[in-house]
DRENDO-1510 file (C-alpha; in Angstrom, 1 decimal, always signed):
<recs>
REC; n; res; u; v; w
REC; 1; MET; +103.4; +92.6; +117.2 .
REC; 2; LEU; +103.3; +95.8; +119.4 .
REC; 3; SER; +102.0; +95.8; +122.9 .
REC; 4; LEU; +99.2; +98.1; +124.2 .
REC; 5; ASN; +102.1; +100.3; +125.8 .
REC; 6; ASP; +103.9; +100.5; +122.5 .
REC; 7; LEU; +100.7; +101.5; +120.6 .
REC; 8; GLU; +99.7; +104.1; +123.2 .
REC; 9; LYS; +103.2; +105.7; +122.8 .
REC; 10; GLU; +102.9; +105.6; +119.1 .
REC; 11; TYR; +99.6; +107.2; +119.1 .
REC; 12; LEU; +100.7; +110.1; +121.4 .
REC; 13; GLU; +103.7; +110.8; +119.1 .
REC; 14; LEU; +101.2; +110.8; +116.1 .
REC; 15; GLU; +99.0; +113.2; +117.9 .
REC; 16; LYS; +101.8; +115.6; +118.6 .
REC; 17; GLU; +102.7; +115.5; +114.9 .
REC; 18; ASN; +99.1; +116.1; +113.8 .
REC; 19; PHE; +98.7; +112.5; +112.4 .
REC; 20; GLN; +101.3; +112.9; +109.6 .
REC; 21; ASP; +100.3; +110.5; +106.7 .
REC; 22; GLY; +103.3; +108.1; +106.6 .
REC; 23; LYS; +103.4; +107.4; +110.3 .
REC; 24; ARG; +99.7; +107.2; +110.5 .
REC; 25; ILE; +99.5; +104.6; +107.7 .
REC; 26; LYS; +102.2; +102.6; +109.5 .
REC; 27; PHE; +100.3; +103.0; +112.8 .
REC; 28; ILE; +96.9; +101.7; +111.2 .
REC; 29; ALA; +98.8; +98.6; +110.0 .
REC; 30; ASN; +100.2; +98.0; +113.5 .
REC; 31; LEU; +96.8; +98.4; +115.2 .
REC; 32; GLY; +95.3; +95.7; +112.7 .
REC; 33; ALA; +98.2; +93.4; +113.3 .
REC; 34; SER; +98.0; +93.7; +117.2 .
REC; 35; ASP; +95.7; +91.7; +119.6 .
REC; 36; GLU; +94.5; +95.1; +121.1 .
REC; 37; ILE; +91.1; +94.9; +119.7 .
REC; 38; ALA; +89.5; +97.1; +122.5 .
REC; 39; TYR; +92.1; +99.8; +122.1 .
REC; 40; HIS; +91.7; +99.7; +118.3 .
REC; 41; TYR; +88.0; +100.3; +118.8 .
REC; 42; GLU; +88.4; +103.0; +121.4 .
REC; 43; LEU; +90.6; +105.0; +119.0 .
REC; 44; ILE; +88.1; +104.6; +116.2 .
REC; 45; CYS; +85.3; +105.8; +118.6 .
REC; 46; LYS; +87.4; +108.9; +119.4 .
REC; 47; GLU; +87.9; +109.6; +115.8 .
REC; 48; TRP; +84.1; +109.5; +115.2 .
REC; 49; GLN; +83.5; +111.7; +118.1 .
REC; 50; ASP; +86.2; +114.2; +117.1 .
REC; 51; GLY; +84.8; +114.3; +113.6 .
REC; 52; ARG; +88.3; +113.3; +112.1 .
REC; 53; GLN; +88.9; +111.1; +109.1 .
REC; 54; LEU; +92.0; +109.2; +110.1 .
REC; 55; ASN; +90.9; +105.9; +108.5 .
REC; 56; LEU; +91.8; +104.0; +111.6 .
REC; 57; GLU; +89.0; +101.5; +111.0 .
REC; 58; SER; +90.6; +100.5; +107.7 .
REC; 59; SER; +92.6; +97.7; +109.3 .
REC; 60; PHE; +90.0; +96.4; +111.8 .
REC; 61; ASP; +89.2; +93.5; +109.5 .
REC; 62; ARG; +92.5; +92.1; +110.3 .
REC; 63; HIS; +91.2; +91.0; +113.7 .
REC; 64; ALA; +88.8; +88.7; +111.8 .
REC; 65; ASP; +85.9; +86.9; +113.6 .
REC; 66; ALA; +87.4; +87.9; +117.0 .
REC; 67; GLY; +87.1; +91.6; +116.0 .
REC; 68; LEU; +83.5; +91.1; +114.8 .
REC; 69; GLU; +82.6; +89.3; +118.1 .
REC; 70; PHE; +83.9; +92.2; +120.0 .
REC; 71; LEU; +82.0; +94.7; +117.9 .
REC; 72; PHE; +78.6; +92.8; +118.4 .
REC; 73; GLU; +79.3; +92.8; +122.2 .
REC; 74; CYS; +79.7; +96.6; +122.1 .
REC; 75; LEU; +76.5; +96.9; +120.0 .
REC; 76; ALA; +74.6; +95.0; +122.8 .
REC; 77; LYS; +76.0; +97.3; +125.5 .
REC; 78; GLU; +76.0; +100.8; +123.8 .
REC; 79; SER; +73.2; +103.1; +124.2 .
REC; 80; ASP; +74.2; +106.0; +122.1 .
REC; 81; GLN; +72.3; +105.9; +118.9 .
REC; 82; LYS; +75.0; +107.4; +116.8 .
REC; 83; LEU; +77.8; +105.2; +118.1 .
REC; 84; LYS; +75.6; +102.3; +117.7 .
REC; 85; ILE; +75.0; +103.0; +114.0 .
REC; 86; GLU; +78.6; +103.9; +113.3 .
REC; 87; THR; +79.5; +100.4; +114.7 .
REC; 88; ILE; +76.8; +98.8; +112.6 .
REC; 89; TYR; +78.3; +100.5; +109.6 .
REC; 90; LEU; +81.9; +99.4; +110.5 .
REC; 91; ILE; +80.8; +95.8; +110.9 .
REC; 92; ALA; +79.1; +95.9; +107.5 .
REC; 93; GLN; +82.3; +97.5; +106.0 .
REC; 94; ILE; +84.4; +94.6; +107.4 .
REC; 95; LEU; +81.9; +92.0; +106.1 .
REC; 96; THR; +82.3; +93.4; +102.6 .
REC; 97; LYS; +85.9; +92.5; +102.8 .
REC; 98; SER; +85.3; +89.1; +104.3 .
REC; 99; LYS; +83.0; +87.4; +101.6 .
REC; 100; HIS; +85.5; +84.6; +101.3 .
REC; 101; ARG; +85.6; +83.8; +105.1 .
REC; 102; ASP; +83.7; +81.0; +106.9 .
REC; 103; PHE; +82.1; +83.4; +109.3 .
REC; 104; TYR; +80.7; +85.7; +106.6 .
REC; 105; THR; +77.2; +84.6; +106.4 .
REC; 106; ALA; +76.4; +84.0; +110.1 .
REC; 107; PHE; +77.7; +87.6; +111.0 .
REC; 108; CYS; +75.7; +89.1; +108.1 .
REC; 109; ASP; +72.6; +87.4; +109.5 .
REC; 110; ARG; +73.3; +88.7; +113.0 .
REC; 111; LEU; +73.8; +92.2; +111.8 .
REC; 112; ILE; +70.5; +92.6; +109.8 .
REC; 113; PRO; +68.2; +92.8; +112.8 .
REC; 114; TYR; +70.4; +95.6; +114.2 .
REC; 115; ILE; +70.1; +97.6; +111.0 .
REC; 116; LEU; +66.4; +97.1; +110.8 .
REC; 117; SER; +65.9; +98.2; +114.5 .
REC; 118; PHE; +66.6; +101.9; +113.6 .
REC; 119; THR; +63.5; +102.8; +111.9 .
REC; 120; SER; +63.4; +106.5; +113.0 .
REC; 121; ALA; +67.2; +107.4; +112.8 .
REC; 122; GLU; +67.9; +110.9; +111.4 .
REC; 123; ASN; +68.7; +111.1; +107.7 .
REC; 124; ALA; +72.6; +111.3; +107.9 .
REC; 125; LEU; +72.6; +108.1; +110.0 .
REC; 126; ARG; +69.8; +106.5; +108.2 .
REC; 127; ARG; +71.9; +106.6; +104.9 .
REC; 128; LYS; +74.6; +104.6; +106.6 .
REC; 129; LEU; +72.0; +101.9; +107.6 .
REC; 130; ILE; +70.7; +101.9; +104.0 .
REC; 131; ILE; +74.3; +101.4; +102.6 .
REC; 132; ALA; +74.9; +98.7; +105.2 .
REC; 133; LEU; +71.8; +96.9; +104.3 .
REC; 134; GLY; +72.9; +96.6; +100.7 .
REC; 135; TRP; +76.2; +95.0; +101.8 .
REC; 136; VAL; +74.8; +92.4; +104.2 .
REC; 137; GLY; +71.1; +92.0; +103.2 .
REC; 138; THR; +69.4; +89.2; +101.3 .
REC; 139; LEU; +66.4; +89.0; +99.0 .
REC; 140; GLU; +64.2; +89.3; +102.1 .
REC; 141; GLN; +65.2; +92.9; +102.5 .
REC; 142; ILE; +64.7; +94.0; +98.9 .
REC; 143; ASP; +61.3; +95.6; +99.6 .
REC; 144; ILE; +62.7; +97.6; +102.5 .
REC; 145; LEU; +65.2; +99.2; +100.0 .
REC; 146; ILE; +62.6; +99.7; +97.3 .
REC; 147; SER; +60.5; +101.5; +99.7 .
REC; 148; GLU; +63.3; +103.8; +100.8 .
REC; 149; MET; +64.1; +104.5; +97.1 .
REC; 150; LEU; +60.5; +105.4; +96.1 .
REC; 151; LYS; +59.1; +106.9; +99.4 .
REC; 152; SER; +61.9; +108.5; +101.4 .
REC; 153; LYS; +61.6; +112.2; +101.9 .
REC; 154; ASP; +65.4; +112.5; +101.8 .
REC; 155; SER; +66.9; +112.6; +98.3 .
REC; 156; LEU; +70.2; +111.0; +99.4 .
REC; 157; CYS; +68.4; +108.2; +101.2 .
REC; 158; ARG; +66.6; +107.5; +97.8 .
REC; 159; ALA; +69.9; +107.7; +96.0 .
REC; 160; TRP; +71.7; +105.3; +98.5 .
REC; 161; ALA; +68.7; +102.9; +98.4 .
REC; 162; ALA; +69.0; +102.6; +94.7 .
REC; 163; ALA; +72.8; +102.0; +95.1 .
REC; 164; SER; +72.3; +99.4; +97.7 .
REC; 165; LEU; +69.8; +97.4; +95.6 .
REC; 166; MET; +72.6; +97.3; +93.0 .
REC; 167; GLN; +75.3; +96.3; +95.7 .
REC; 168; MET; +73.2; +93.4; +96.8 .
REC; 169; SER; +73.9; +91.7; +93.5 .
REC; 170; PHE; +77.7; +91.8; +94.4 .
REC; 171; HIS; +77.0; +90.2; +97.9 .
REC; 172; ARG; +74.1; +88.0; +98.9 .
REC; 173; ALA; +71.5; +88.2; +96.3 .
REC; 174; SER; +71.1; +86.6; +93.0 .
REC; 175; GLN; +71.4; +89.1; +90.1 .
REC; 176; ALA; +68.7; +87.5; +88.1 .
REC; 177; ILE; +66.1; +87.5; +90.9 .
REC; 178; LEU; +67.1; +91.1; +91.8 .
REC; 179; ARG; +66.6; +92.2; +88.1 .
REC; 180; ASP; +63.1; +90.6; +88.2 .
REC; 181; LYS; +62.1; +92.0; +91.5 .
REC; 182; THR; +63.3; +95.6; +91.0 .
REC; 183; LYS; +62.6; +96.4; +87.4 .
REC; 184; ALA; +59.2; +97.9; +88.0 .
REC; 185; ALA; +60.6; +99.9; +91.1 .
REC; 186; PHE; +63.5; +101.4; +89.0 .
REC; 187; LEU; +61.1; +102.2; +86.3 .
REC; 188; GLN; +58.9; +104.2; +88.6 .
REC; 189; GLY; +61.8; +105.8; +90.6 .
REC; 190; ILE; +63.7; +107.0; +87.5 .
REC; 191; SER; +60.4; +108.1; +85.8 .
REC; 192; SER; +59.3; +110.2; +88.8 .
REC; 193; GLU; +62.5; +111.4; +90.5 .
REC; 194; LYS; +62.7; +115.3; +90.7 .
REC; 195; ASP; +66.2; +115.5; +92.4 .
REC; 196; LEU; +68.9; +115.3; +89.7 .
REC; 197; TYR; +71.5; +113.6; +91.9 .
REC; 198; ALA; +68.9; +110.9; +93.1 .
REC; 199; CYS; +67.8; +110.3; +89.5 .
REC; 200; ALA; +71.3; +109.8; +88.3 .
REC; 201; ALA; +72.0; +107.5; +91.1 .
REC; 202; MET; +68.9; +105.3; +90.3 .
REC; 203; ILE; +69.9; +105.3; +86.5 .
REC; 204; ASP; +73.6; +104.3; +87.4 .
REC; 205; ALA; +72.4; +101.6; +89.8 .
REC; 206; ALA; +69.9; +100.2; +87.2 .
REC; 207; GLN; +72.5; +100.2; +84.4 .
REC; 208; ASN; +74.9; +98.3; +86.5 .
REC; 209; LEU; +72.4; +95.8; +87.6 .
REC; 210; PHE; +70.9; +95.4; +84.1 .
REC; 211; GLY; +74.2; +95.5; +82.1 .
REC; 212; LYS; +73.5; +98.7; +80.2 .
REC; 213; LYS; +75.4; +102.0; +79.8 .
REC; 214; TRP; +73.1; +105.1; +79.9 .
REC; 215; ILE; +75.2; +107.5; +81.7 .
REC; 216; SER; +78.8; +108.1; +82.7 .
REC; 217; SER; +80.0; +108.3; +86.4 .
REC; 218; SER; +81.2; +111.7; +85.9 .
REC; 219; ALA; +77.9; +113.0; +84.3 .
REC; 220; ALA; +76.1; +111.4; +87.3 .
REC; 221; GLN; +78.5; +112.9; +89.9 .
REC; 222; ASN; +78.4; +116.4; +88.2 .
REC; 223; GLN; +74.6; +116.3; +87.9 .
REC; 224; GLU; +74.7; +117.2; +84.2 .
REC; 225; ALA; +71.0; +117.8; +83.7 .
REC; 226; GLU; +71.0; +117.3; +79.9 .
REC; 227; LYS; +72.9; +114.0; +80.0 .
REC; 228; ILE; +70.7; +112.8; +83.0 .
REC; 229; GLU; +67.5; +113.5; +81.1 .
REC; 230; LYS; +68.8; +111.8; +78.0 .
REC; 231; ALA; +69.9; +108.7; +80.2 .
REC; 232; ARG; +66.4; +108.8; +81.9 .
REC; 233; LYS; +64.6; +108.4; +78.5 .
REC; 234; MET; +66.8; +105.5; +77.6 .
REC; 235; ALA; +66.3; +103.7; +81.0 .
REC; 236; VAL; +62.6; +104.3; +81.0 .
REC; 237; ARG; +62.4; +102.8; +77.5 .
REC; 238; PHE; +64.3; +99.7; +78.5 .
REC; 239; LEU; +62.7; +99.2; +81.9 .
REC; 240; GLY; +59.2; +99.6; +80.4 .
REC; 241; GLU; +59.7; +96.8; +78.1 .
REC; 242; ASN; +58.2; +93.5; +79.0 .
</recs>
């Protein structure tokens, strides 16, 4: 296990070499294996502020519940909205890797009020909160995601809300209850959505949730209008059945 001094030296070397991939991957592993939680978070914050994609956060889950406690302490003290939402998203990401751990449910429950406290965040940050809610939310938050999917003025917020409803079934919500509670909403959303990408995202989420195959991932990603419209008709036919 490397000391803080060793990690700082390694980071300075990396910076000089413009974060060369092989050495960067080794450094990420060393950060996660260390006890230097505060330093690890400090570098992640620097990465966010510099707009880089170094993936330093990918080993933060190795700090387990001590790392999560530290992040919650930072949330309580932090006043910058962007940093706060990035930290919420990081906690949610860690929790998706920690479903088998004893601390999973308690930390998920602690995170939900933080997610719900940002009702007026700008769209790019709001999308992160929507995704995080899909990872840690329960059946009690379904209506919030349905409302985002059907009413948000931002097409990507609508798309991510649909994906998050589906994600709930892999995390903390019963698939059977989700199907029952979202069928009418998916019917409404898919029927009326004007944005091709958002419509494809809704179809893809619904087909995963209901065990169907209406559209391929590539057709959805590439916004292939003809295939999306064909899939829309099939989805609406199925979702409209009693």
